[in-house]
C-alpha positions in Angstrom: 33.0 107.3 119.1 34.7 106.5 122.4 36.4 109.3 124.3 38.8 106.9 126.1 42.4 107.9 125.3 44.9 105.1 125.0 47.6 104.9 127.6 51.0 105.0 125.9 54.7 104.7 126.9 57.9 104.2 125.0 60.5 101.6 125.5 63.8 101.3 123.7 65.6 98.0 122.7 68.6 97.2 120.5 66.7 94.5 118.7 63.0 93.8 118.4 62.0 90.5 116.8 58.4 90.0 115.6 57.5 86.4 116.0 58.2 83.9 118.8 58.6 80.9 116.6 61.6 78.8 115.7 63.6 81.4 113.8 62.6 84.3 116.1 63.6 82.6 119.3 66.9 81.4 117.8 67.7 84.8 116.6 66.8 86.2 120.0 69.1 83.9 122.0 72.0 84.5 119.6 71.7 88.3 119.8 71.1 88.2 123.5 74.3 86.2 124.0 76.2 89.1 122.4 74.9 91.5 125.0 72.2 93.0 122.9 69.0 94.1 124.5 66.4 92.0 122.8 62.6 92.0 122.8 60.5 89.3 121.1 56.8 90.2 120.4 54.1 87.7 119.4 50.3 87.9 119.1 49.9 84.3 120.3 49.5 83.5 124.0 52.3 80.9 123.9 55.8 80.9 122.3 56.6 78.3 119.7 53.1 77.1 119.0 54.0 75.6 115.6 57.0 73.9 117.1 54.7 72.3 119.7 52.4 70.7 117.2 55.1 69.7 114.6 56.1 66.1 114.0 53.0 64.8 115.6 54.0 66.6 118.8 57.6 65.3 118.8 59.2 68.0 116.5 61.3 66.8 113.6 63.9 69.4 114.6 66.6 68.8 112.0 68.1 66.1 109.7 71.4 64.2 109.7 71.9 65.2 106.1 71.3 68.8 105.1 72.2 70.1 101.6 71.1 73.2 99.7 69.4 70.9 97.3 66.8 70.2 100.0 65.5 73.7 99.7 63.6 75.5 96.9 63.0 79.2 96.0 63.5 81.5 93.1 67.2 81.8 94.1 68.4 78.3 95.0 71.8 79.7 96.1 70.5 82.0 98.7 70.3 79.4 101.5 73.9 78.2 101.1 75.7 80.8 103.2 73.5 80.5 106.3 73.4 76.7 106.1 77.2 76.5 105.9 77.7 78.9 108.8 75.2 77.2 111.2 75.1 73.4 110.6 72.6 70.8 111.7 75.4 69.4 114.0 75.5 72.7 116.0 71.8 72.4 116.7 72.1 68.7 117.5 74.9 69.7 119.9 72.6 72.1 121.7 69.9 69.5 122.0 72.4 67.1 123.5 73.8 69.7 125.9 70.2 70.1 127.2 70.0 66.3 127.7 66.9 66.1 125.4 66.5 62.5 124.3 66.0 62.1 120.6 65.9 59.4 117.9 66.5 59.0 114.1 63.7 57.9 111.8 63.9 57.1 108.1 65.9 59.4 105.8 67.9 61.0 108.7 65.0 62.7 110.4 65.6 63.5 114.0 62.7 63.6 116.5 62.3 64.2 120.3 61.7 60.9 122.2 59.3 62.6 124.5 57.8 65.9 123.4 58.3 69.0 121.2 57.9 70.9 124.4 61.5 69.9 125.1 62.7 72.0 122.2 60.5 75.0 123.1 61.7 74.8 126.8 65.4 74.6 125.6 64.9 77.8 123.4 63.1 79.7 126.2 65.8 78.7 128.7 68.5 79.9 126.4 66.6 83.1 125.8 66.2 83.7 129.5 69.9 83.0 130.1 70.7 85.6 127.4 68.5 88.2 129.0 65.9 88.2 126.2 62.5 89.7 127.0 59.5 87.9 125.4 56.1 89.6 125.3 53.2 87.5 124.2 49.5 88.3 123.4 50.8 91.5 121.7 49.4 92.8 118.4 51.5 94.9 116.1 49.4 97.9 115.1 52.0 99.8 113.1 55.7 100.0 112.2 57.4 103.1 110.9 61.0 104.1 110.3 62.3 107.1 112.3 65.2 109.5 112.4 66.6 109.5 115.9 69.7 110.8 117.6 69.8 107.7 119.9 70.3 105.2 117.1 66.7 104.0 117.0 65.5 103.3 113.5 62.0 101.9 114.0 59.0 102.7 116.1 56.4 100.0 116.7 52.9 100.6 118.0 51.4 97.6 119.8 48.3 96.7 121.8 47.1 93.6 123.6 45.9 90.8 121.3 42.3 90.0 121.8 40.8 86.5 122.1 38.1 85.4 119.6 35.5 86.0 122.3 36.8 89.5 123.0 36.9 90.3 119.3 33.3 89.2 118.9 32.2 91.2 121.9 33.8 94.4 120.6 32.2 93.8 117.2 28.7 93.6 118.8 29.3 96.5 121.2 28.0 99.9 120.2 31.0 101.6 121.8 34.4 100.0 122.8 37.2 101.8 124.6 40.4 102.2 122.6 42.9 99.6 123.7 46.0 100.9 125.6 49.0 101.2 123.3 52.6 100.6 124.0 55.2 102.2 121.7 58.6 100.5 121.3 61.7 101.7 119.5 64.7 99.7 118.2 67.8 99.9 116.2 67.3 96.5 114.4 63.9 95.1 113.5 63.7 91.4 112.6 60.6 90.0 110.9 60.2 86.3 111.9 56.5 86.0 111.5 56.4 82.7 109.6 54.0 82.0 106.7 50.3 81.5 106.2 50.3 77.7 107.1 47.9 76.5 109.8 45.8 79.6 110.5 44.4 77.9 113.6 47.9 78.4 115.1 47.5 82.1 114.5 49.4 82.4 111.1 48.9 85.8 109.5 50.2 87.8 106.5 51.8 90.4 108.8 55.4 89.7 107.7 54.4 90.0 104.0 52.6 93.3 104.7 55.7 94.7 106.5 57.9 93.6 103.6 55.7 95.4 101.1 55.5 98.5 103.3 59.3 98.8 103.0 59.3 98.3 99.2 60.0 94.6 99.1 58.7 92.3 96.4 56.8 89.0 97.2 57.1 85.8 95.3 53.6 84.4 95.1 52.7 82.3 98.2 51.1 78.9 98.2 50.3 76.1 100.6 53.1 73.5 100.5 54.1 70.2 102.0 50.4 69.5 101.8 48.1 66.6 100.7 46.4 66.7 97.2 42.7 66.6 96.7 40.7 65.1 93.8 37.2 65.4 92.4 35.0 63.3 90.2 35.6 59.5 89.7 39.2 59.7 90.7 38.2 61.3 94.0 35.7 58.6 94.6 38.2 55.9 93.9 40.8 57.4 96.2 38.3 57.9 99.0 37.2 54.3 98.8 40.8 53.3 99.6 41.2 55.5 102.7 43.7 54.1 105.1 45.8 52.2 102.6 49.5 53.1 102.5 52.2 51.7 100.2 55.7 52.7 98.9 55.6 54.4 95.5 57.7 56.7 93.3 55.8 60.0 92.9 57.0 62.4 90.2 56.3 65.2 87.9 58.4 67.0 85.2 60.7 68.5 87.8 61.5 65.8 90.4 60.6 62.3 91.8 60.5 60.9 95.3 60.5 57.3 96.4 58.4 57.4 99.6 55.2 56.1 101.1 51.8 57.2 99.8 48.6 57.3 101.9 45.1 57.2 100.6 42.7 59.4 102.7 39.1 60.4 102.8 40.1 63.8 101.3 42.7 62.7 98.7 46.4 61.6 98.6 48.8 62.2 101.4 51.9 60.6 103.0 55.5 61.7 102.6 55.5 61.1 98.8 52.7 63.5 98.2 53.8 66.1 100.7 57.3 66.3 99.1 55.9 66.4 95.6 53.5 69.3 96.5 56.6 71.5 97.0 57.1 71.2 93.2 53.5 71.2 92.0 51.4 74.0 90.5 47.7 74.1 89.9 46.6 72.3 86.8 49.6 70.0 86.5 49.6 66.2 86.3 51.4 64.0 88.7 52.6 60.4 88.1 52.6 57.6 90.6 54.6 54.3 90.1 52.5 51.9 92.2 55.0 49.1 91.7 58.4 50.7 91.8 60.4 47.4 91.9 58.6 45.8 89.0 58.6 46.6 85.3 54.9 45.8 84.8 55.0 45.8 80.9 57.9 43.3 80.8 56.2 41.1 83.5 52.8 41.0 81.7 54.4 40.2 78.3 56.6 37.5 79.8 53.7 35.9 81.6 51.6 36.0 78.4 54.3 33.7 76.9 55.0 31.5 79.9 51.5 31.4 81.5 49.1 32.4 78.7 46.0 31.3 80.6 46.6 33.6 83.6 44.5 36.7 84.3 46.1 40.1 84.9 45.1 40.2 88.5 46.8 36.8 89.1 50.1 38.2 87.8 49.8 41.3 90.0 48.8 39.3 93.1 51.3 36.5 92.9 54.3 37.6 90.8 55.2 41.3 91.7 58.1 42.1 94.0 55.8 43.9 96.5 52.2 42.8 95.9 49.5 45.5 96.1 47.0 45.4 98.9 43.9 43.3 97.8 41.5 46.3 98.1 43.7 48.5 96.0 44.2 45.7 93.4 40.5 45.3 93.1 39.8 49.0 92.8 42.6 49.4 90.2 41.1 46.5 88.2 37.8 48.3 88.0 39.5 51.5 87.1 42.3 50.4 84.7 41.4 47.0 83.1 37.8 46.3 83.8 37.3 45.5 80.1 39.8 42.6 80.2 39.5 41.5 83.8 38.2 38.0 82.9 40.3 37.6 79.7 43.3 35.3 79.6 46.6 36.9 78.8 46.9 34.9 75.6 43.8 36.7 74.3 44.9 40.3 75.2 46.7 42.2 72.6 50.3 43.2 73.4 49.4 46.9 72.9 46.8 46.6 75.6 49.3 45.0 78.0 51.9 47.7 77.2 49.2 50.4 77.9 48.3 48.7 81.2 51.9 48.2 82.3 52.6 51.9 81.7 49.5 52.9 83.7 50.7 50.8 86.7 54.2 52.1 86.6 53.1 55.7 85.8 49.5 56.3 86.9 48.7 59.8 85.7 46.5 61.9 87.9 45.5 65.5 87.9 44.8 66.9 91.4 42.0 69.4 91.6 44.0 71.2 94.3 45.5 70.7 97.8 44.1 70.9 101.3 45.4 74.4 101.4 46.9 76.4 104.3 44.6 74.6 106.8 46.9 71.5 106.9 50.0 72.7 105.0 53.2 72.4 106.9 54.8 75.4 105.2 54.2 78.3 102.9 56.0 78.3 99.6 57.1 81.7 98.3 57.4 84.9 100.3 59.8 87.8 100.5 62.1 87.6 97.4 65.6 86.8 98.4 67.1 89.0 95.7 66.4 92.0 98.0 67.9 90.4 101.2 71.6 89.7 102.1 72.2 86.0 102.3 75.0 86.6 104.8 73.1 88.7 107.4 69.4 88.5 106.3 69.3 92.3 106.3 67.1 94.1 103.8 68.9 95.7 100.9 66.2 98.4 100.8 66.0 99.4 104.5 68.9 99.5 106.8 68.3 97.7 110.1 65.4 95.6 108.8 65.9 91.8 108.7 63.8 88.8 107.5 64.4 85.3 108.7 62.7 81.9 108.5 59.6 81.0 106.6 58.6 84.5 105.7 61.4 84.4 103.1 61.2 82.6 99.7 63.0 79.6 101.0 61.1 76.3 101.5 62.6 73.1 102.7 61.7 69.5 102.1 59.8 67.4 104.6 62.2 66.0 107.1 63.4 68.7 109.5 64.7 71.0 106.8 62.4 73.9 107.5 63.4 73.9 111.1 67.1 73.8 110.1 66.5 76.9 107.9 64.9 78.6 110.9 67.8 77.9 113.2 70.4 78.8 110.5 68.8 82.0 109.3 68.0 83.0 112.9 71.6 82.4 113.9 73.3 84.4 111.2 70.9 87.3 111.7 71.4 87.2 115.5 75.1 87.5 115.0 74.8 90.9 113.4 71.7 92.7 114.7 
């Protein structure tokens, strides 16, 4: 046991925000503008790490069309208040005021022309102008409520975050000095820790642990906006088609999306699959319409009458609205109609053509799982919104405690919606802390 005593000192702030990501920084600049003394703490060595890597490094920061229907959670109405009080147009206005060039991609998605760094710089500049203090490489060792005459409600014990190398060295050492601790006190404590997605960026379950410490319930968390994985013969088929992309309608019992699908070495990805993953649970089947503009049953039966000597692959290659890539067509033939691949339409029973048409317009697949948090863009689930005010983001169980952003059970679609939720929830919280 070491006999080094940790150095300690106490510092008081009006607001302490745990997490220097999108929601945390936006809450900080909003509160700072109101003259509040704000401190942002984060264990990472850089603010806005997930912002920097989002959108392929260009940050899909919001969308031209934002509706409550673009968000999921056990209480679908929870997001309405914040989204109506801080719109996408207000954030777009801030981006424009900072002269950040941006462009629209499909489905109203807005991206930086140059780099996601532009968004992080804008947020940090706004925080600096509002007098916000940001302390990085800081680990939260403990949080406790306190009774204090000077209005402080919470006490946080912190120490310096260790690098992987330092952690390993301490593990191997027979004796390690206790790390110096700093104690902070605040009136309002905001949990903006994000979810479990992309652990290489430093994602952790701290926000969920703090919520439970103060009696909050968690909606089960899962990786979302994430590619699907497959095993067995289906997995082999999909892997053999890696790199092929095509527009499809992907659906399950709850919803459908008309978007591009991408075959990869690990499974199925692309916007269609990422969006569908928000609504998928383990063990469920998904359906893929590979030819969304063609009724394949009607086409095959019509060609059986008009071109009875044709083969199925000829109909698919020459007569569909958007022909399938040759490699995909060949693989599907081996998978779906290998038994009749050399049989003329005239000699194929109508029932078999009906079956094949249905398979092409509704290919049923059962994913073995997803790629998990390693590549997921967001975490589905989180702190239940039944125990949080939709107008202020304050806990209904603990005065002065707030939850914003991804740590809550609010998950947006792909397309800038999760960032818009971060800005909106951060803003309404920053207005009251």
